[in-house]
C-alpha positions in Angstrom: 42.8 12.5 56.8 42.0 14.8 53.9 39.0 13.6 51.8 41.0 13.8 48.6 43.8 11.7 50.0 41.1 9.1 51.1 39.6 9.2 47.6 43.0 8.6 46.0 43.7 5.7 48.4 40.3 4.2 47.4 41.2 4.3 43.8 44.6 2.7 44.5 43.0 -0.1 46.5 40.5 -0.6 43.6 43.2 -0.9 41.0 45.5 -3.2 43.0 42.5 -5.2 44.3 41.0 -5.7 40.8 44.4 -6.9 39.4 44.8 -9.4 42.2 41.2 -10.6 42.1 41.2 -11.2 38.3 44.5 -13.1 38.5 43.3 -15.2 41.4 39.8 -15.8 39.9 41.2 -17.0 36.6 43.7 -19.3 38.3 41.1 -20.6 40.8 38.6 -21.3 38.0 41.3 -23.3 36.2 42.0 -25.2 39.5 38.4 -25.9 40.1 37.8 -26.8 36.5 35.0 -24.3 36.0 34.6 -21.2 33.8 36.0 -17.9 35.2 32.6 -16.3 34.6 31.1 -18.5 37.4 33.7 -17.3 39.8 32.9 -13.7 38.8 29.2 -14.2 39.1 29.4 -15.8 42.6 32.5 -15.0 44.6 33.2 -11.6 43.0 29.6 -10.5 42.7 28.8 -11.4 46.3 32.0 -9.9 47.8 31.8 -6.6 45.8 28.1 -6.2 46.8 29.0 -6.4 50.5 28.7 -2.6 50.8 25.1 -2.7 49.6 24.4 -5.6 52.0 25.8 -3.8 54.9 23.7 -0.7 54.1 20.6 -2.9 53.7 20.9 -4.7 57.0 21.7 -1.5 59.0 18.9 0.4 57.3 16.3 -2.4 57.9 17.3 -2.8 61.5 16.9 0.9 62.0 13.4 0.7 60.5 14.2 2.5 57.2 14.7 -0.2 54.6 13.7 2.3 51.9 17.4 3.5 52.1 18.5 0.0 51.2 16.0 -0.3 48.4 17.0 3.0 46.8 20.7 2.1 47.1 20.2 -1.3 45.4 18.1 0.2 42.6 20.7 2.9 42.0 23.7 0.5 42.2 22.0 -1.8 39.7 21.6 1.0 37.2 25.2 1.9 37.6 26.3 -1.7 37.1 24.1 -2.2 34.0 25.1 1.1 32.4 28.3 2.8 33.5 30.2 -0.4 34.5 29.5 -2.2 31.3 30.0 0.8 29.1 33.4 1.4 30.6 34.5 -2.1 29.5 32.8 -1.7 26.1 34.8 1.5 25.4 37.9 -0.8 25.2 36.3 -3.3 22.8 33.2 -5.5 22.3 32.5 -8.2 24.9 32.0 -11.8 24.1 29.5 -13.6 26.4 29.7 -17.3 27.4 26.6 -19.3 26.3 25.9 -20.3 29.9 25.7 -16.7 30.9 23.3 -15.9 28.1 21.1 -18.8 29.1 21.2 -18.3 32.9 22.5 -14.9 34.1 21.0 -12.5 31.5 17.5 -13.9 31.9 17.8 -13.6 35.7 19.1 -10.1 35.5 16.2 -9.1 33.2 13.7 -10.8 35.4 14.7 -9.0 38.6 13.4 -5.4 37.7 10.2 -6.9 36.3 9.5 -9.1 39.4 10.4 -6.2 41.7 8.0 -3.9 39.9 5.2 -6.5 40.2 5.8 -7.0 43.9 5.8 -3.2 44.5 2.4 -2.7 42.8 0.7 -2.5 46.2 3.2 0.0 47.5 5.2 -2.4 49.7 7.8 -5.2 49.5 6.4 -7.4 52.3 8.1 -10.2 54.2 6.4 -12.7 51.9 7.7 -10.8 48.9 11.1 -11.0 50.4 10.8 -14.8 50.8 9.8 -15.0 47.1 12.8 -13.0 46.0 15.0 -15.2 48.1 13.6 -18.3 46.4 14.3 -16.8 43.0 17.9 -16.2 44.1 18.3 -19.7 45.4 17.0 -21.1 42.1 19.6 -19.1 40.2 22.3 -20.3 42.6 21.2 -23.9 42.1 21.5 -23.5 38.3 24.9 -21.9 38.7 26.1 -24.7 40.9 24.8 -27.3 38.4 26.7 -25.5 35.6 29.8 -25.6 37.7 29.4 -29.3 38.3 28.9 -30.0 34.6 32.1 -28.1 33.7 34.1 -30.0 36.4 32.9 -33.4 35.0 34.1 -32.4 31.5 37.6 -31.2 32.5 40.6 -33.1 33.8 42.3 -31.8 37.0 45.8 -30.3 36.4 46.8 -28.0 39.3 48.5 -28.8 42.6 46.9 -28.1 46.0 49.8 -25.9 47.0 49.2 -23.7 43.9 45.6 -23.6 44.9 46.3 -22.2 48.3 48.4 -19.4 46.8 45.5 -18.5 44.4 43.0 -18.4 47.3 45.3 -16.0 49.1 45.6 -13.8 46.1 41.9 -13.9 45.4 41.1 -13.0 49.1 43.6 -10.2 49.2 42.1 -8.8 46.0 38.5 -9.0 47.3 39.5 -7.3 50.6 41.1 -4.4 48.7 38.1 -4.0 46.5 35.7 -3.9 49.5 38.0 -1.4 51.2 38.1 0.7 48.0 34.3 0.9 47.9 34.2 2.1 51.6 37.0 4.6 51.2 35.5 6.2 48.0 32.0 6.4 49.5 33.3 8.0 52.7 35.5 10.5 50.8 32.8 11.4 48.2 30.4 12.3 51.0 32.9 14.6 52.6 33.8 16.3 49.3 30.2 16.7 48.2 29.2 18.3 51.5 32.1 20.7 51.2 30.7 21.8 47.9 27.2 22.1 49.4 25.7 19.1 47.6 22.4 17.9 49.2 22.0 14.6 51.1 19.6 13.3 48.4 22.1 13.7 45.6 24.8 12.2 47.8 22.7 9.1 48.5 21.1 8.6 45.1 24.2 9.3 43.0 27.5 9.3 44.9 26.7 6.4 47.3 25.3 4.3 44.4 28.4 5.0 42.3 30.8 4.6 45.2 29.5 1.1 46.2 29.9 -0.1 42.6 33.5 0.9 42.3 34.6 -2.7 43.1 32.6 -4.0 40.2 33.8 -1.2 37.9 37.5 -2.0 38.7 37.0 -5.7 38.4 35.2 -5.4 35.0 37.7 -2.9 33.6 40.8 -4.9 34.6 39.1 -8.1 33.4 38.6 -6.5 30.0 42.2 -5.3 29.8 43.4 -8.8 30.6 41.1 -10.4 28.0 38.8 -12.2 30.5 35.4 -10.8 29.4 33.6 -13.6 31.3 35.0 -12.5 34.7 33.9 -8.9 34.3 30.5 -9.7 32.8 29.8 -12.4 35.4 30.7 -9.9 38.2 28.2 -7.3 36.8 25.3 -9.7 36.2 25.9 -11.6 39.5 25.9 -8.3 41.4 22.7 -7.2 39.8 21.0 -10.5 40.7 22.5 -10.6 44.2 21.4 -7.0 44.9 17.9 -7.3 43.6 17.0 -10.7 45.0 19.2 -11.4 48.0 19.8 -8.0 49.5 16.3 -6.7 48.9 14.9 -10.0 50.3 17.0 -9.7 53.5 15.9 -6.1 54.0 12.2 -6.9 53.5 12.3 -9.9 55.7 13.8 -7.8 58.5 11.4 -4.9 57.9 8.8 -4.6 55.1 9.8 -1.9 52.6 7.3 0.9 51.9 7.8 1.8 48.2 7.4 5.2 46.6 6.1 3.7 43.3 6.9 6.8 41.2 10.6 6.8 42.2 10.9 3.0 42.2 9.4 2.5 38.8 11.6 5.1 37.2 14.7 3.3 38.6 13.3 -0.1 37.6 12.4 1.1 34.1 15.9 2.5 33.5 17.5 -0.7 35.0 15.5 -2.9 32.6 16.2 -0.6 29.6 20.0 -0.9 30.4 19.8 -4.7 30.6 17.9 -4.9 27.3 20.5 -2.5 25.7 23.3 -4.7 26.9 21.8 -8.0 25.8 24.2 -9.8 23.4 23.4 -10.4 19.7 23.0 -13.8 18.1 26.7 -14.3 18.1 26.9 -13.8 21.8 28.7 -10.4 21.4 27.9 -7.0 23.1 29.0 -4.5 20.5 31.3 -1.6 21.3 28.7 0.8 20.1 26.4 -0.1 23.0 28.7 1.9 25.3 27.3 5.2 24.0 23.7 4.0 24.5 24.3 2.7 28.0 26.1 6.0 29.0 23.2 8.0 27.5 20.7 5.9 29.5 22.5 6.7 32.7 22.6 10.4 31.9 18.9 10.4 31.2 18.3 8.6 34.5 20.2 11.3 36.4 18.3 14.0 34.6 15.0 12.4 35.6 16.1 11.7 39.1 17.4 15.2 39.7 14.7 16.9 37.6 17.4 18.7 35.7 
């Protein structure tokens, strides 16, 4: 099939999948008596990060986990800059207090911790276990928050309605995952046709392509007025990528780190998270979109030595 047709199919899947997922996530959150942001930070974030997880496992088993490490760092920068800025172009985002207390600190910690672990030029198996522990602690806090919300809310939705919501949610997630795969596949073919090198394809196109599910979910969530779903998806994906996916890759095969390249990516990732941090009122202002976009452009210029 023509690469452009595959690319178009990918964007169609992303649009439909995001719409179905947001509708299902909000409904399921109401059914489970928890905040939609928690569904975004767990179910959506983990499912939309499945392309990165697949790349990580395959690369680690092949003895080249550096590919997975680079993909994760690139994807996190795209999440923290381009994905959030696309939503902020519509309007400012209001963040739930629980997300500010739990998700933002964890997302800020991940590049700092990764940088410390990479000082010796390697993410060892022991380092991978430590990252996994950090991820499990964050998951524990998320589950505790969900239990607290359930205890404070009365049930009000039927089981039959819940089954329909799960079907909608699952269909949306499958379409989002398919969108990521289709866009990455077609982008590679189009880039090669224009003579773009493999490094650029991997560092830029694959990283952007694998974050299309998060981009679509965040954008549609913003349009529907569910800021917490989009924000939860972005922050959850960053945490899942940096802690769980890197941990899995390192446990399978220790990751030899090029500190110059890694620290550049980690520095820009941390800068993007600091730029996106909400103000005292829990709001990420619309003006942050320009700064986040500029950060990503600067990252590309440094990465490609433009």
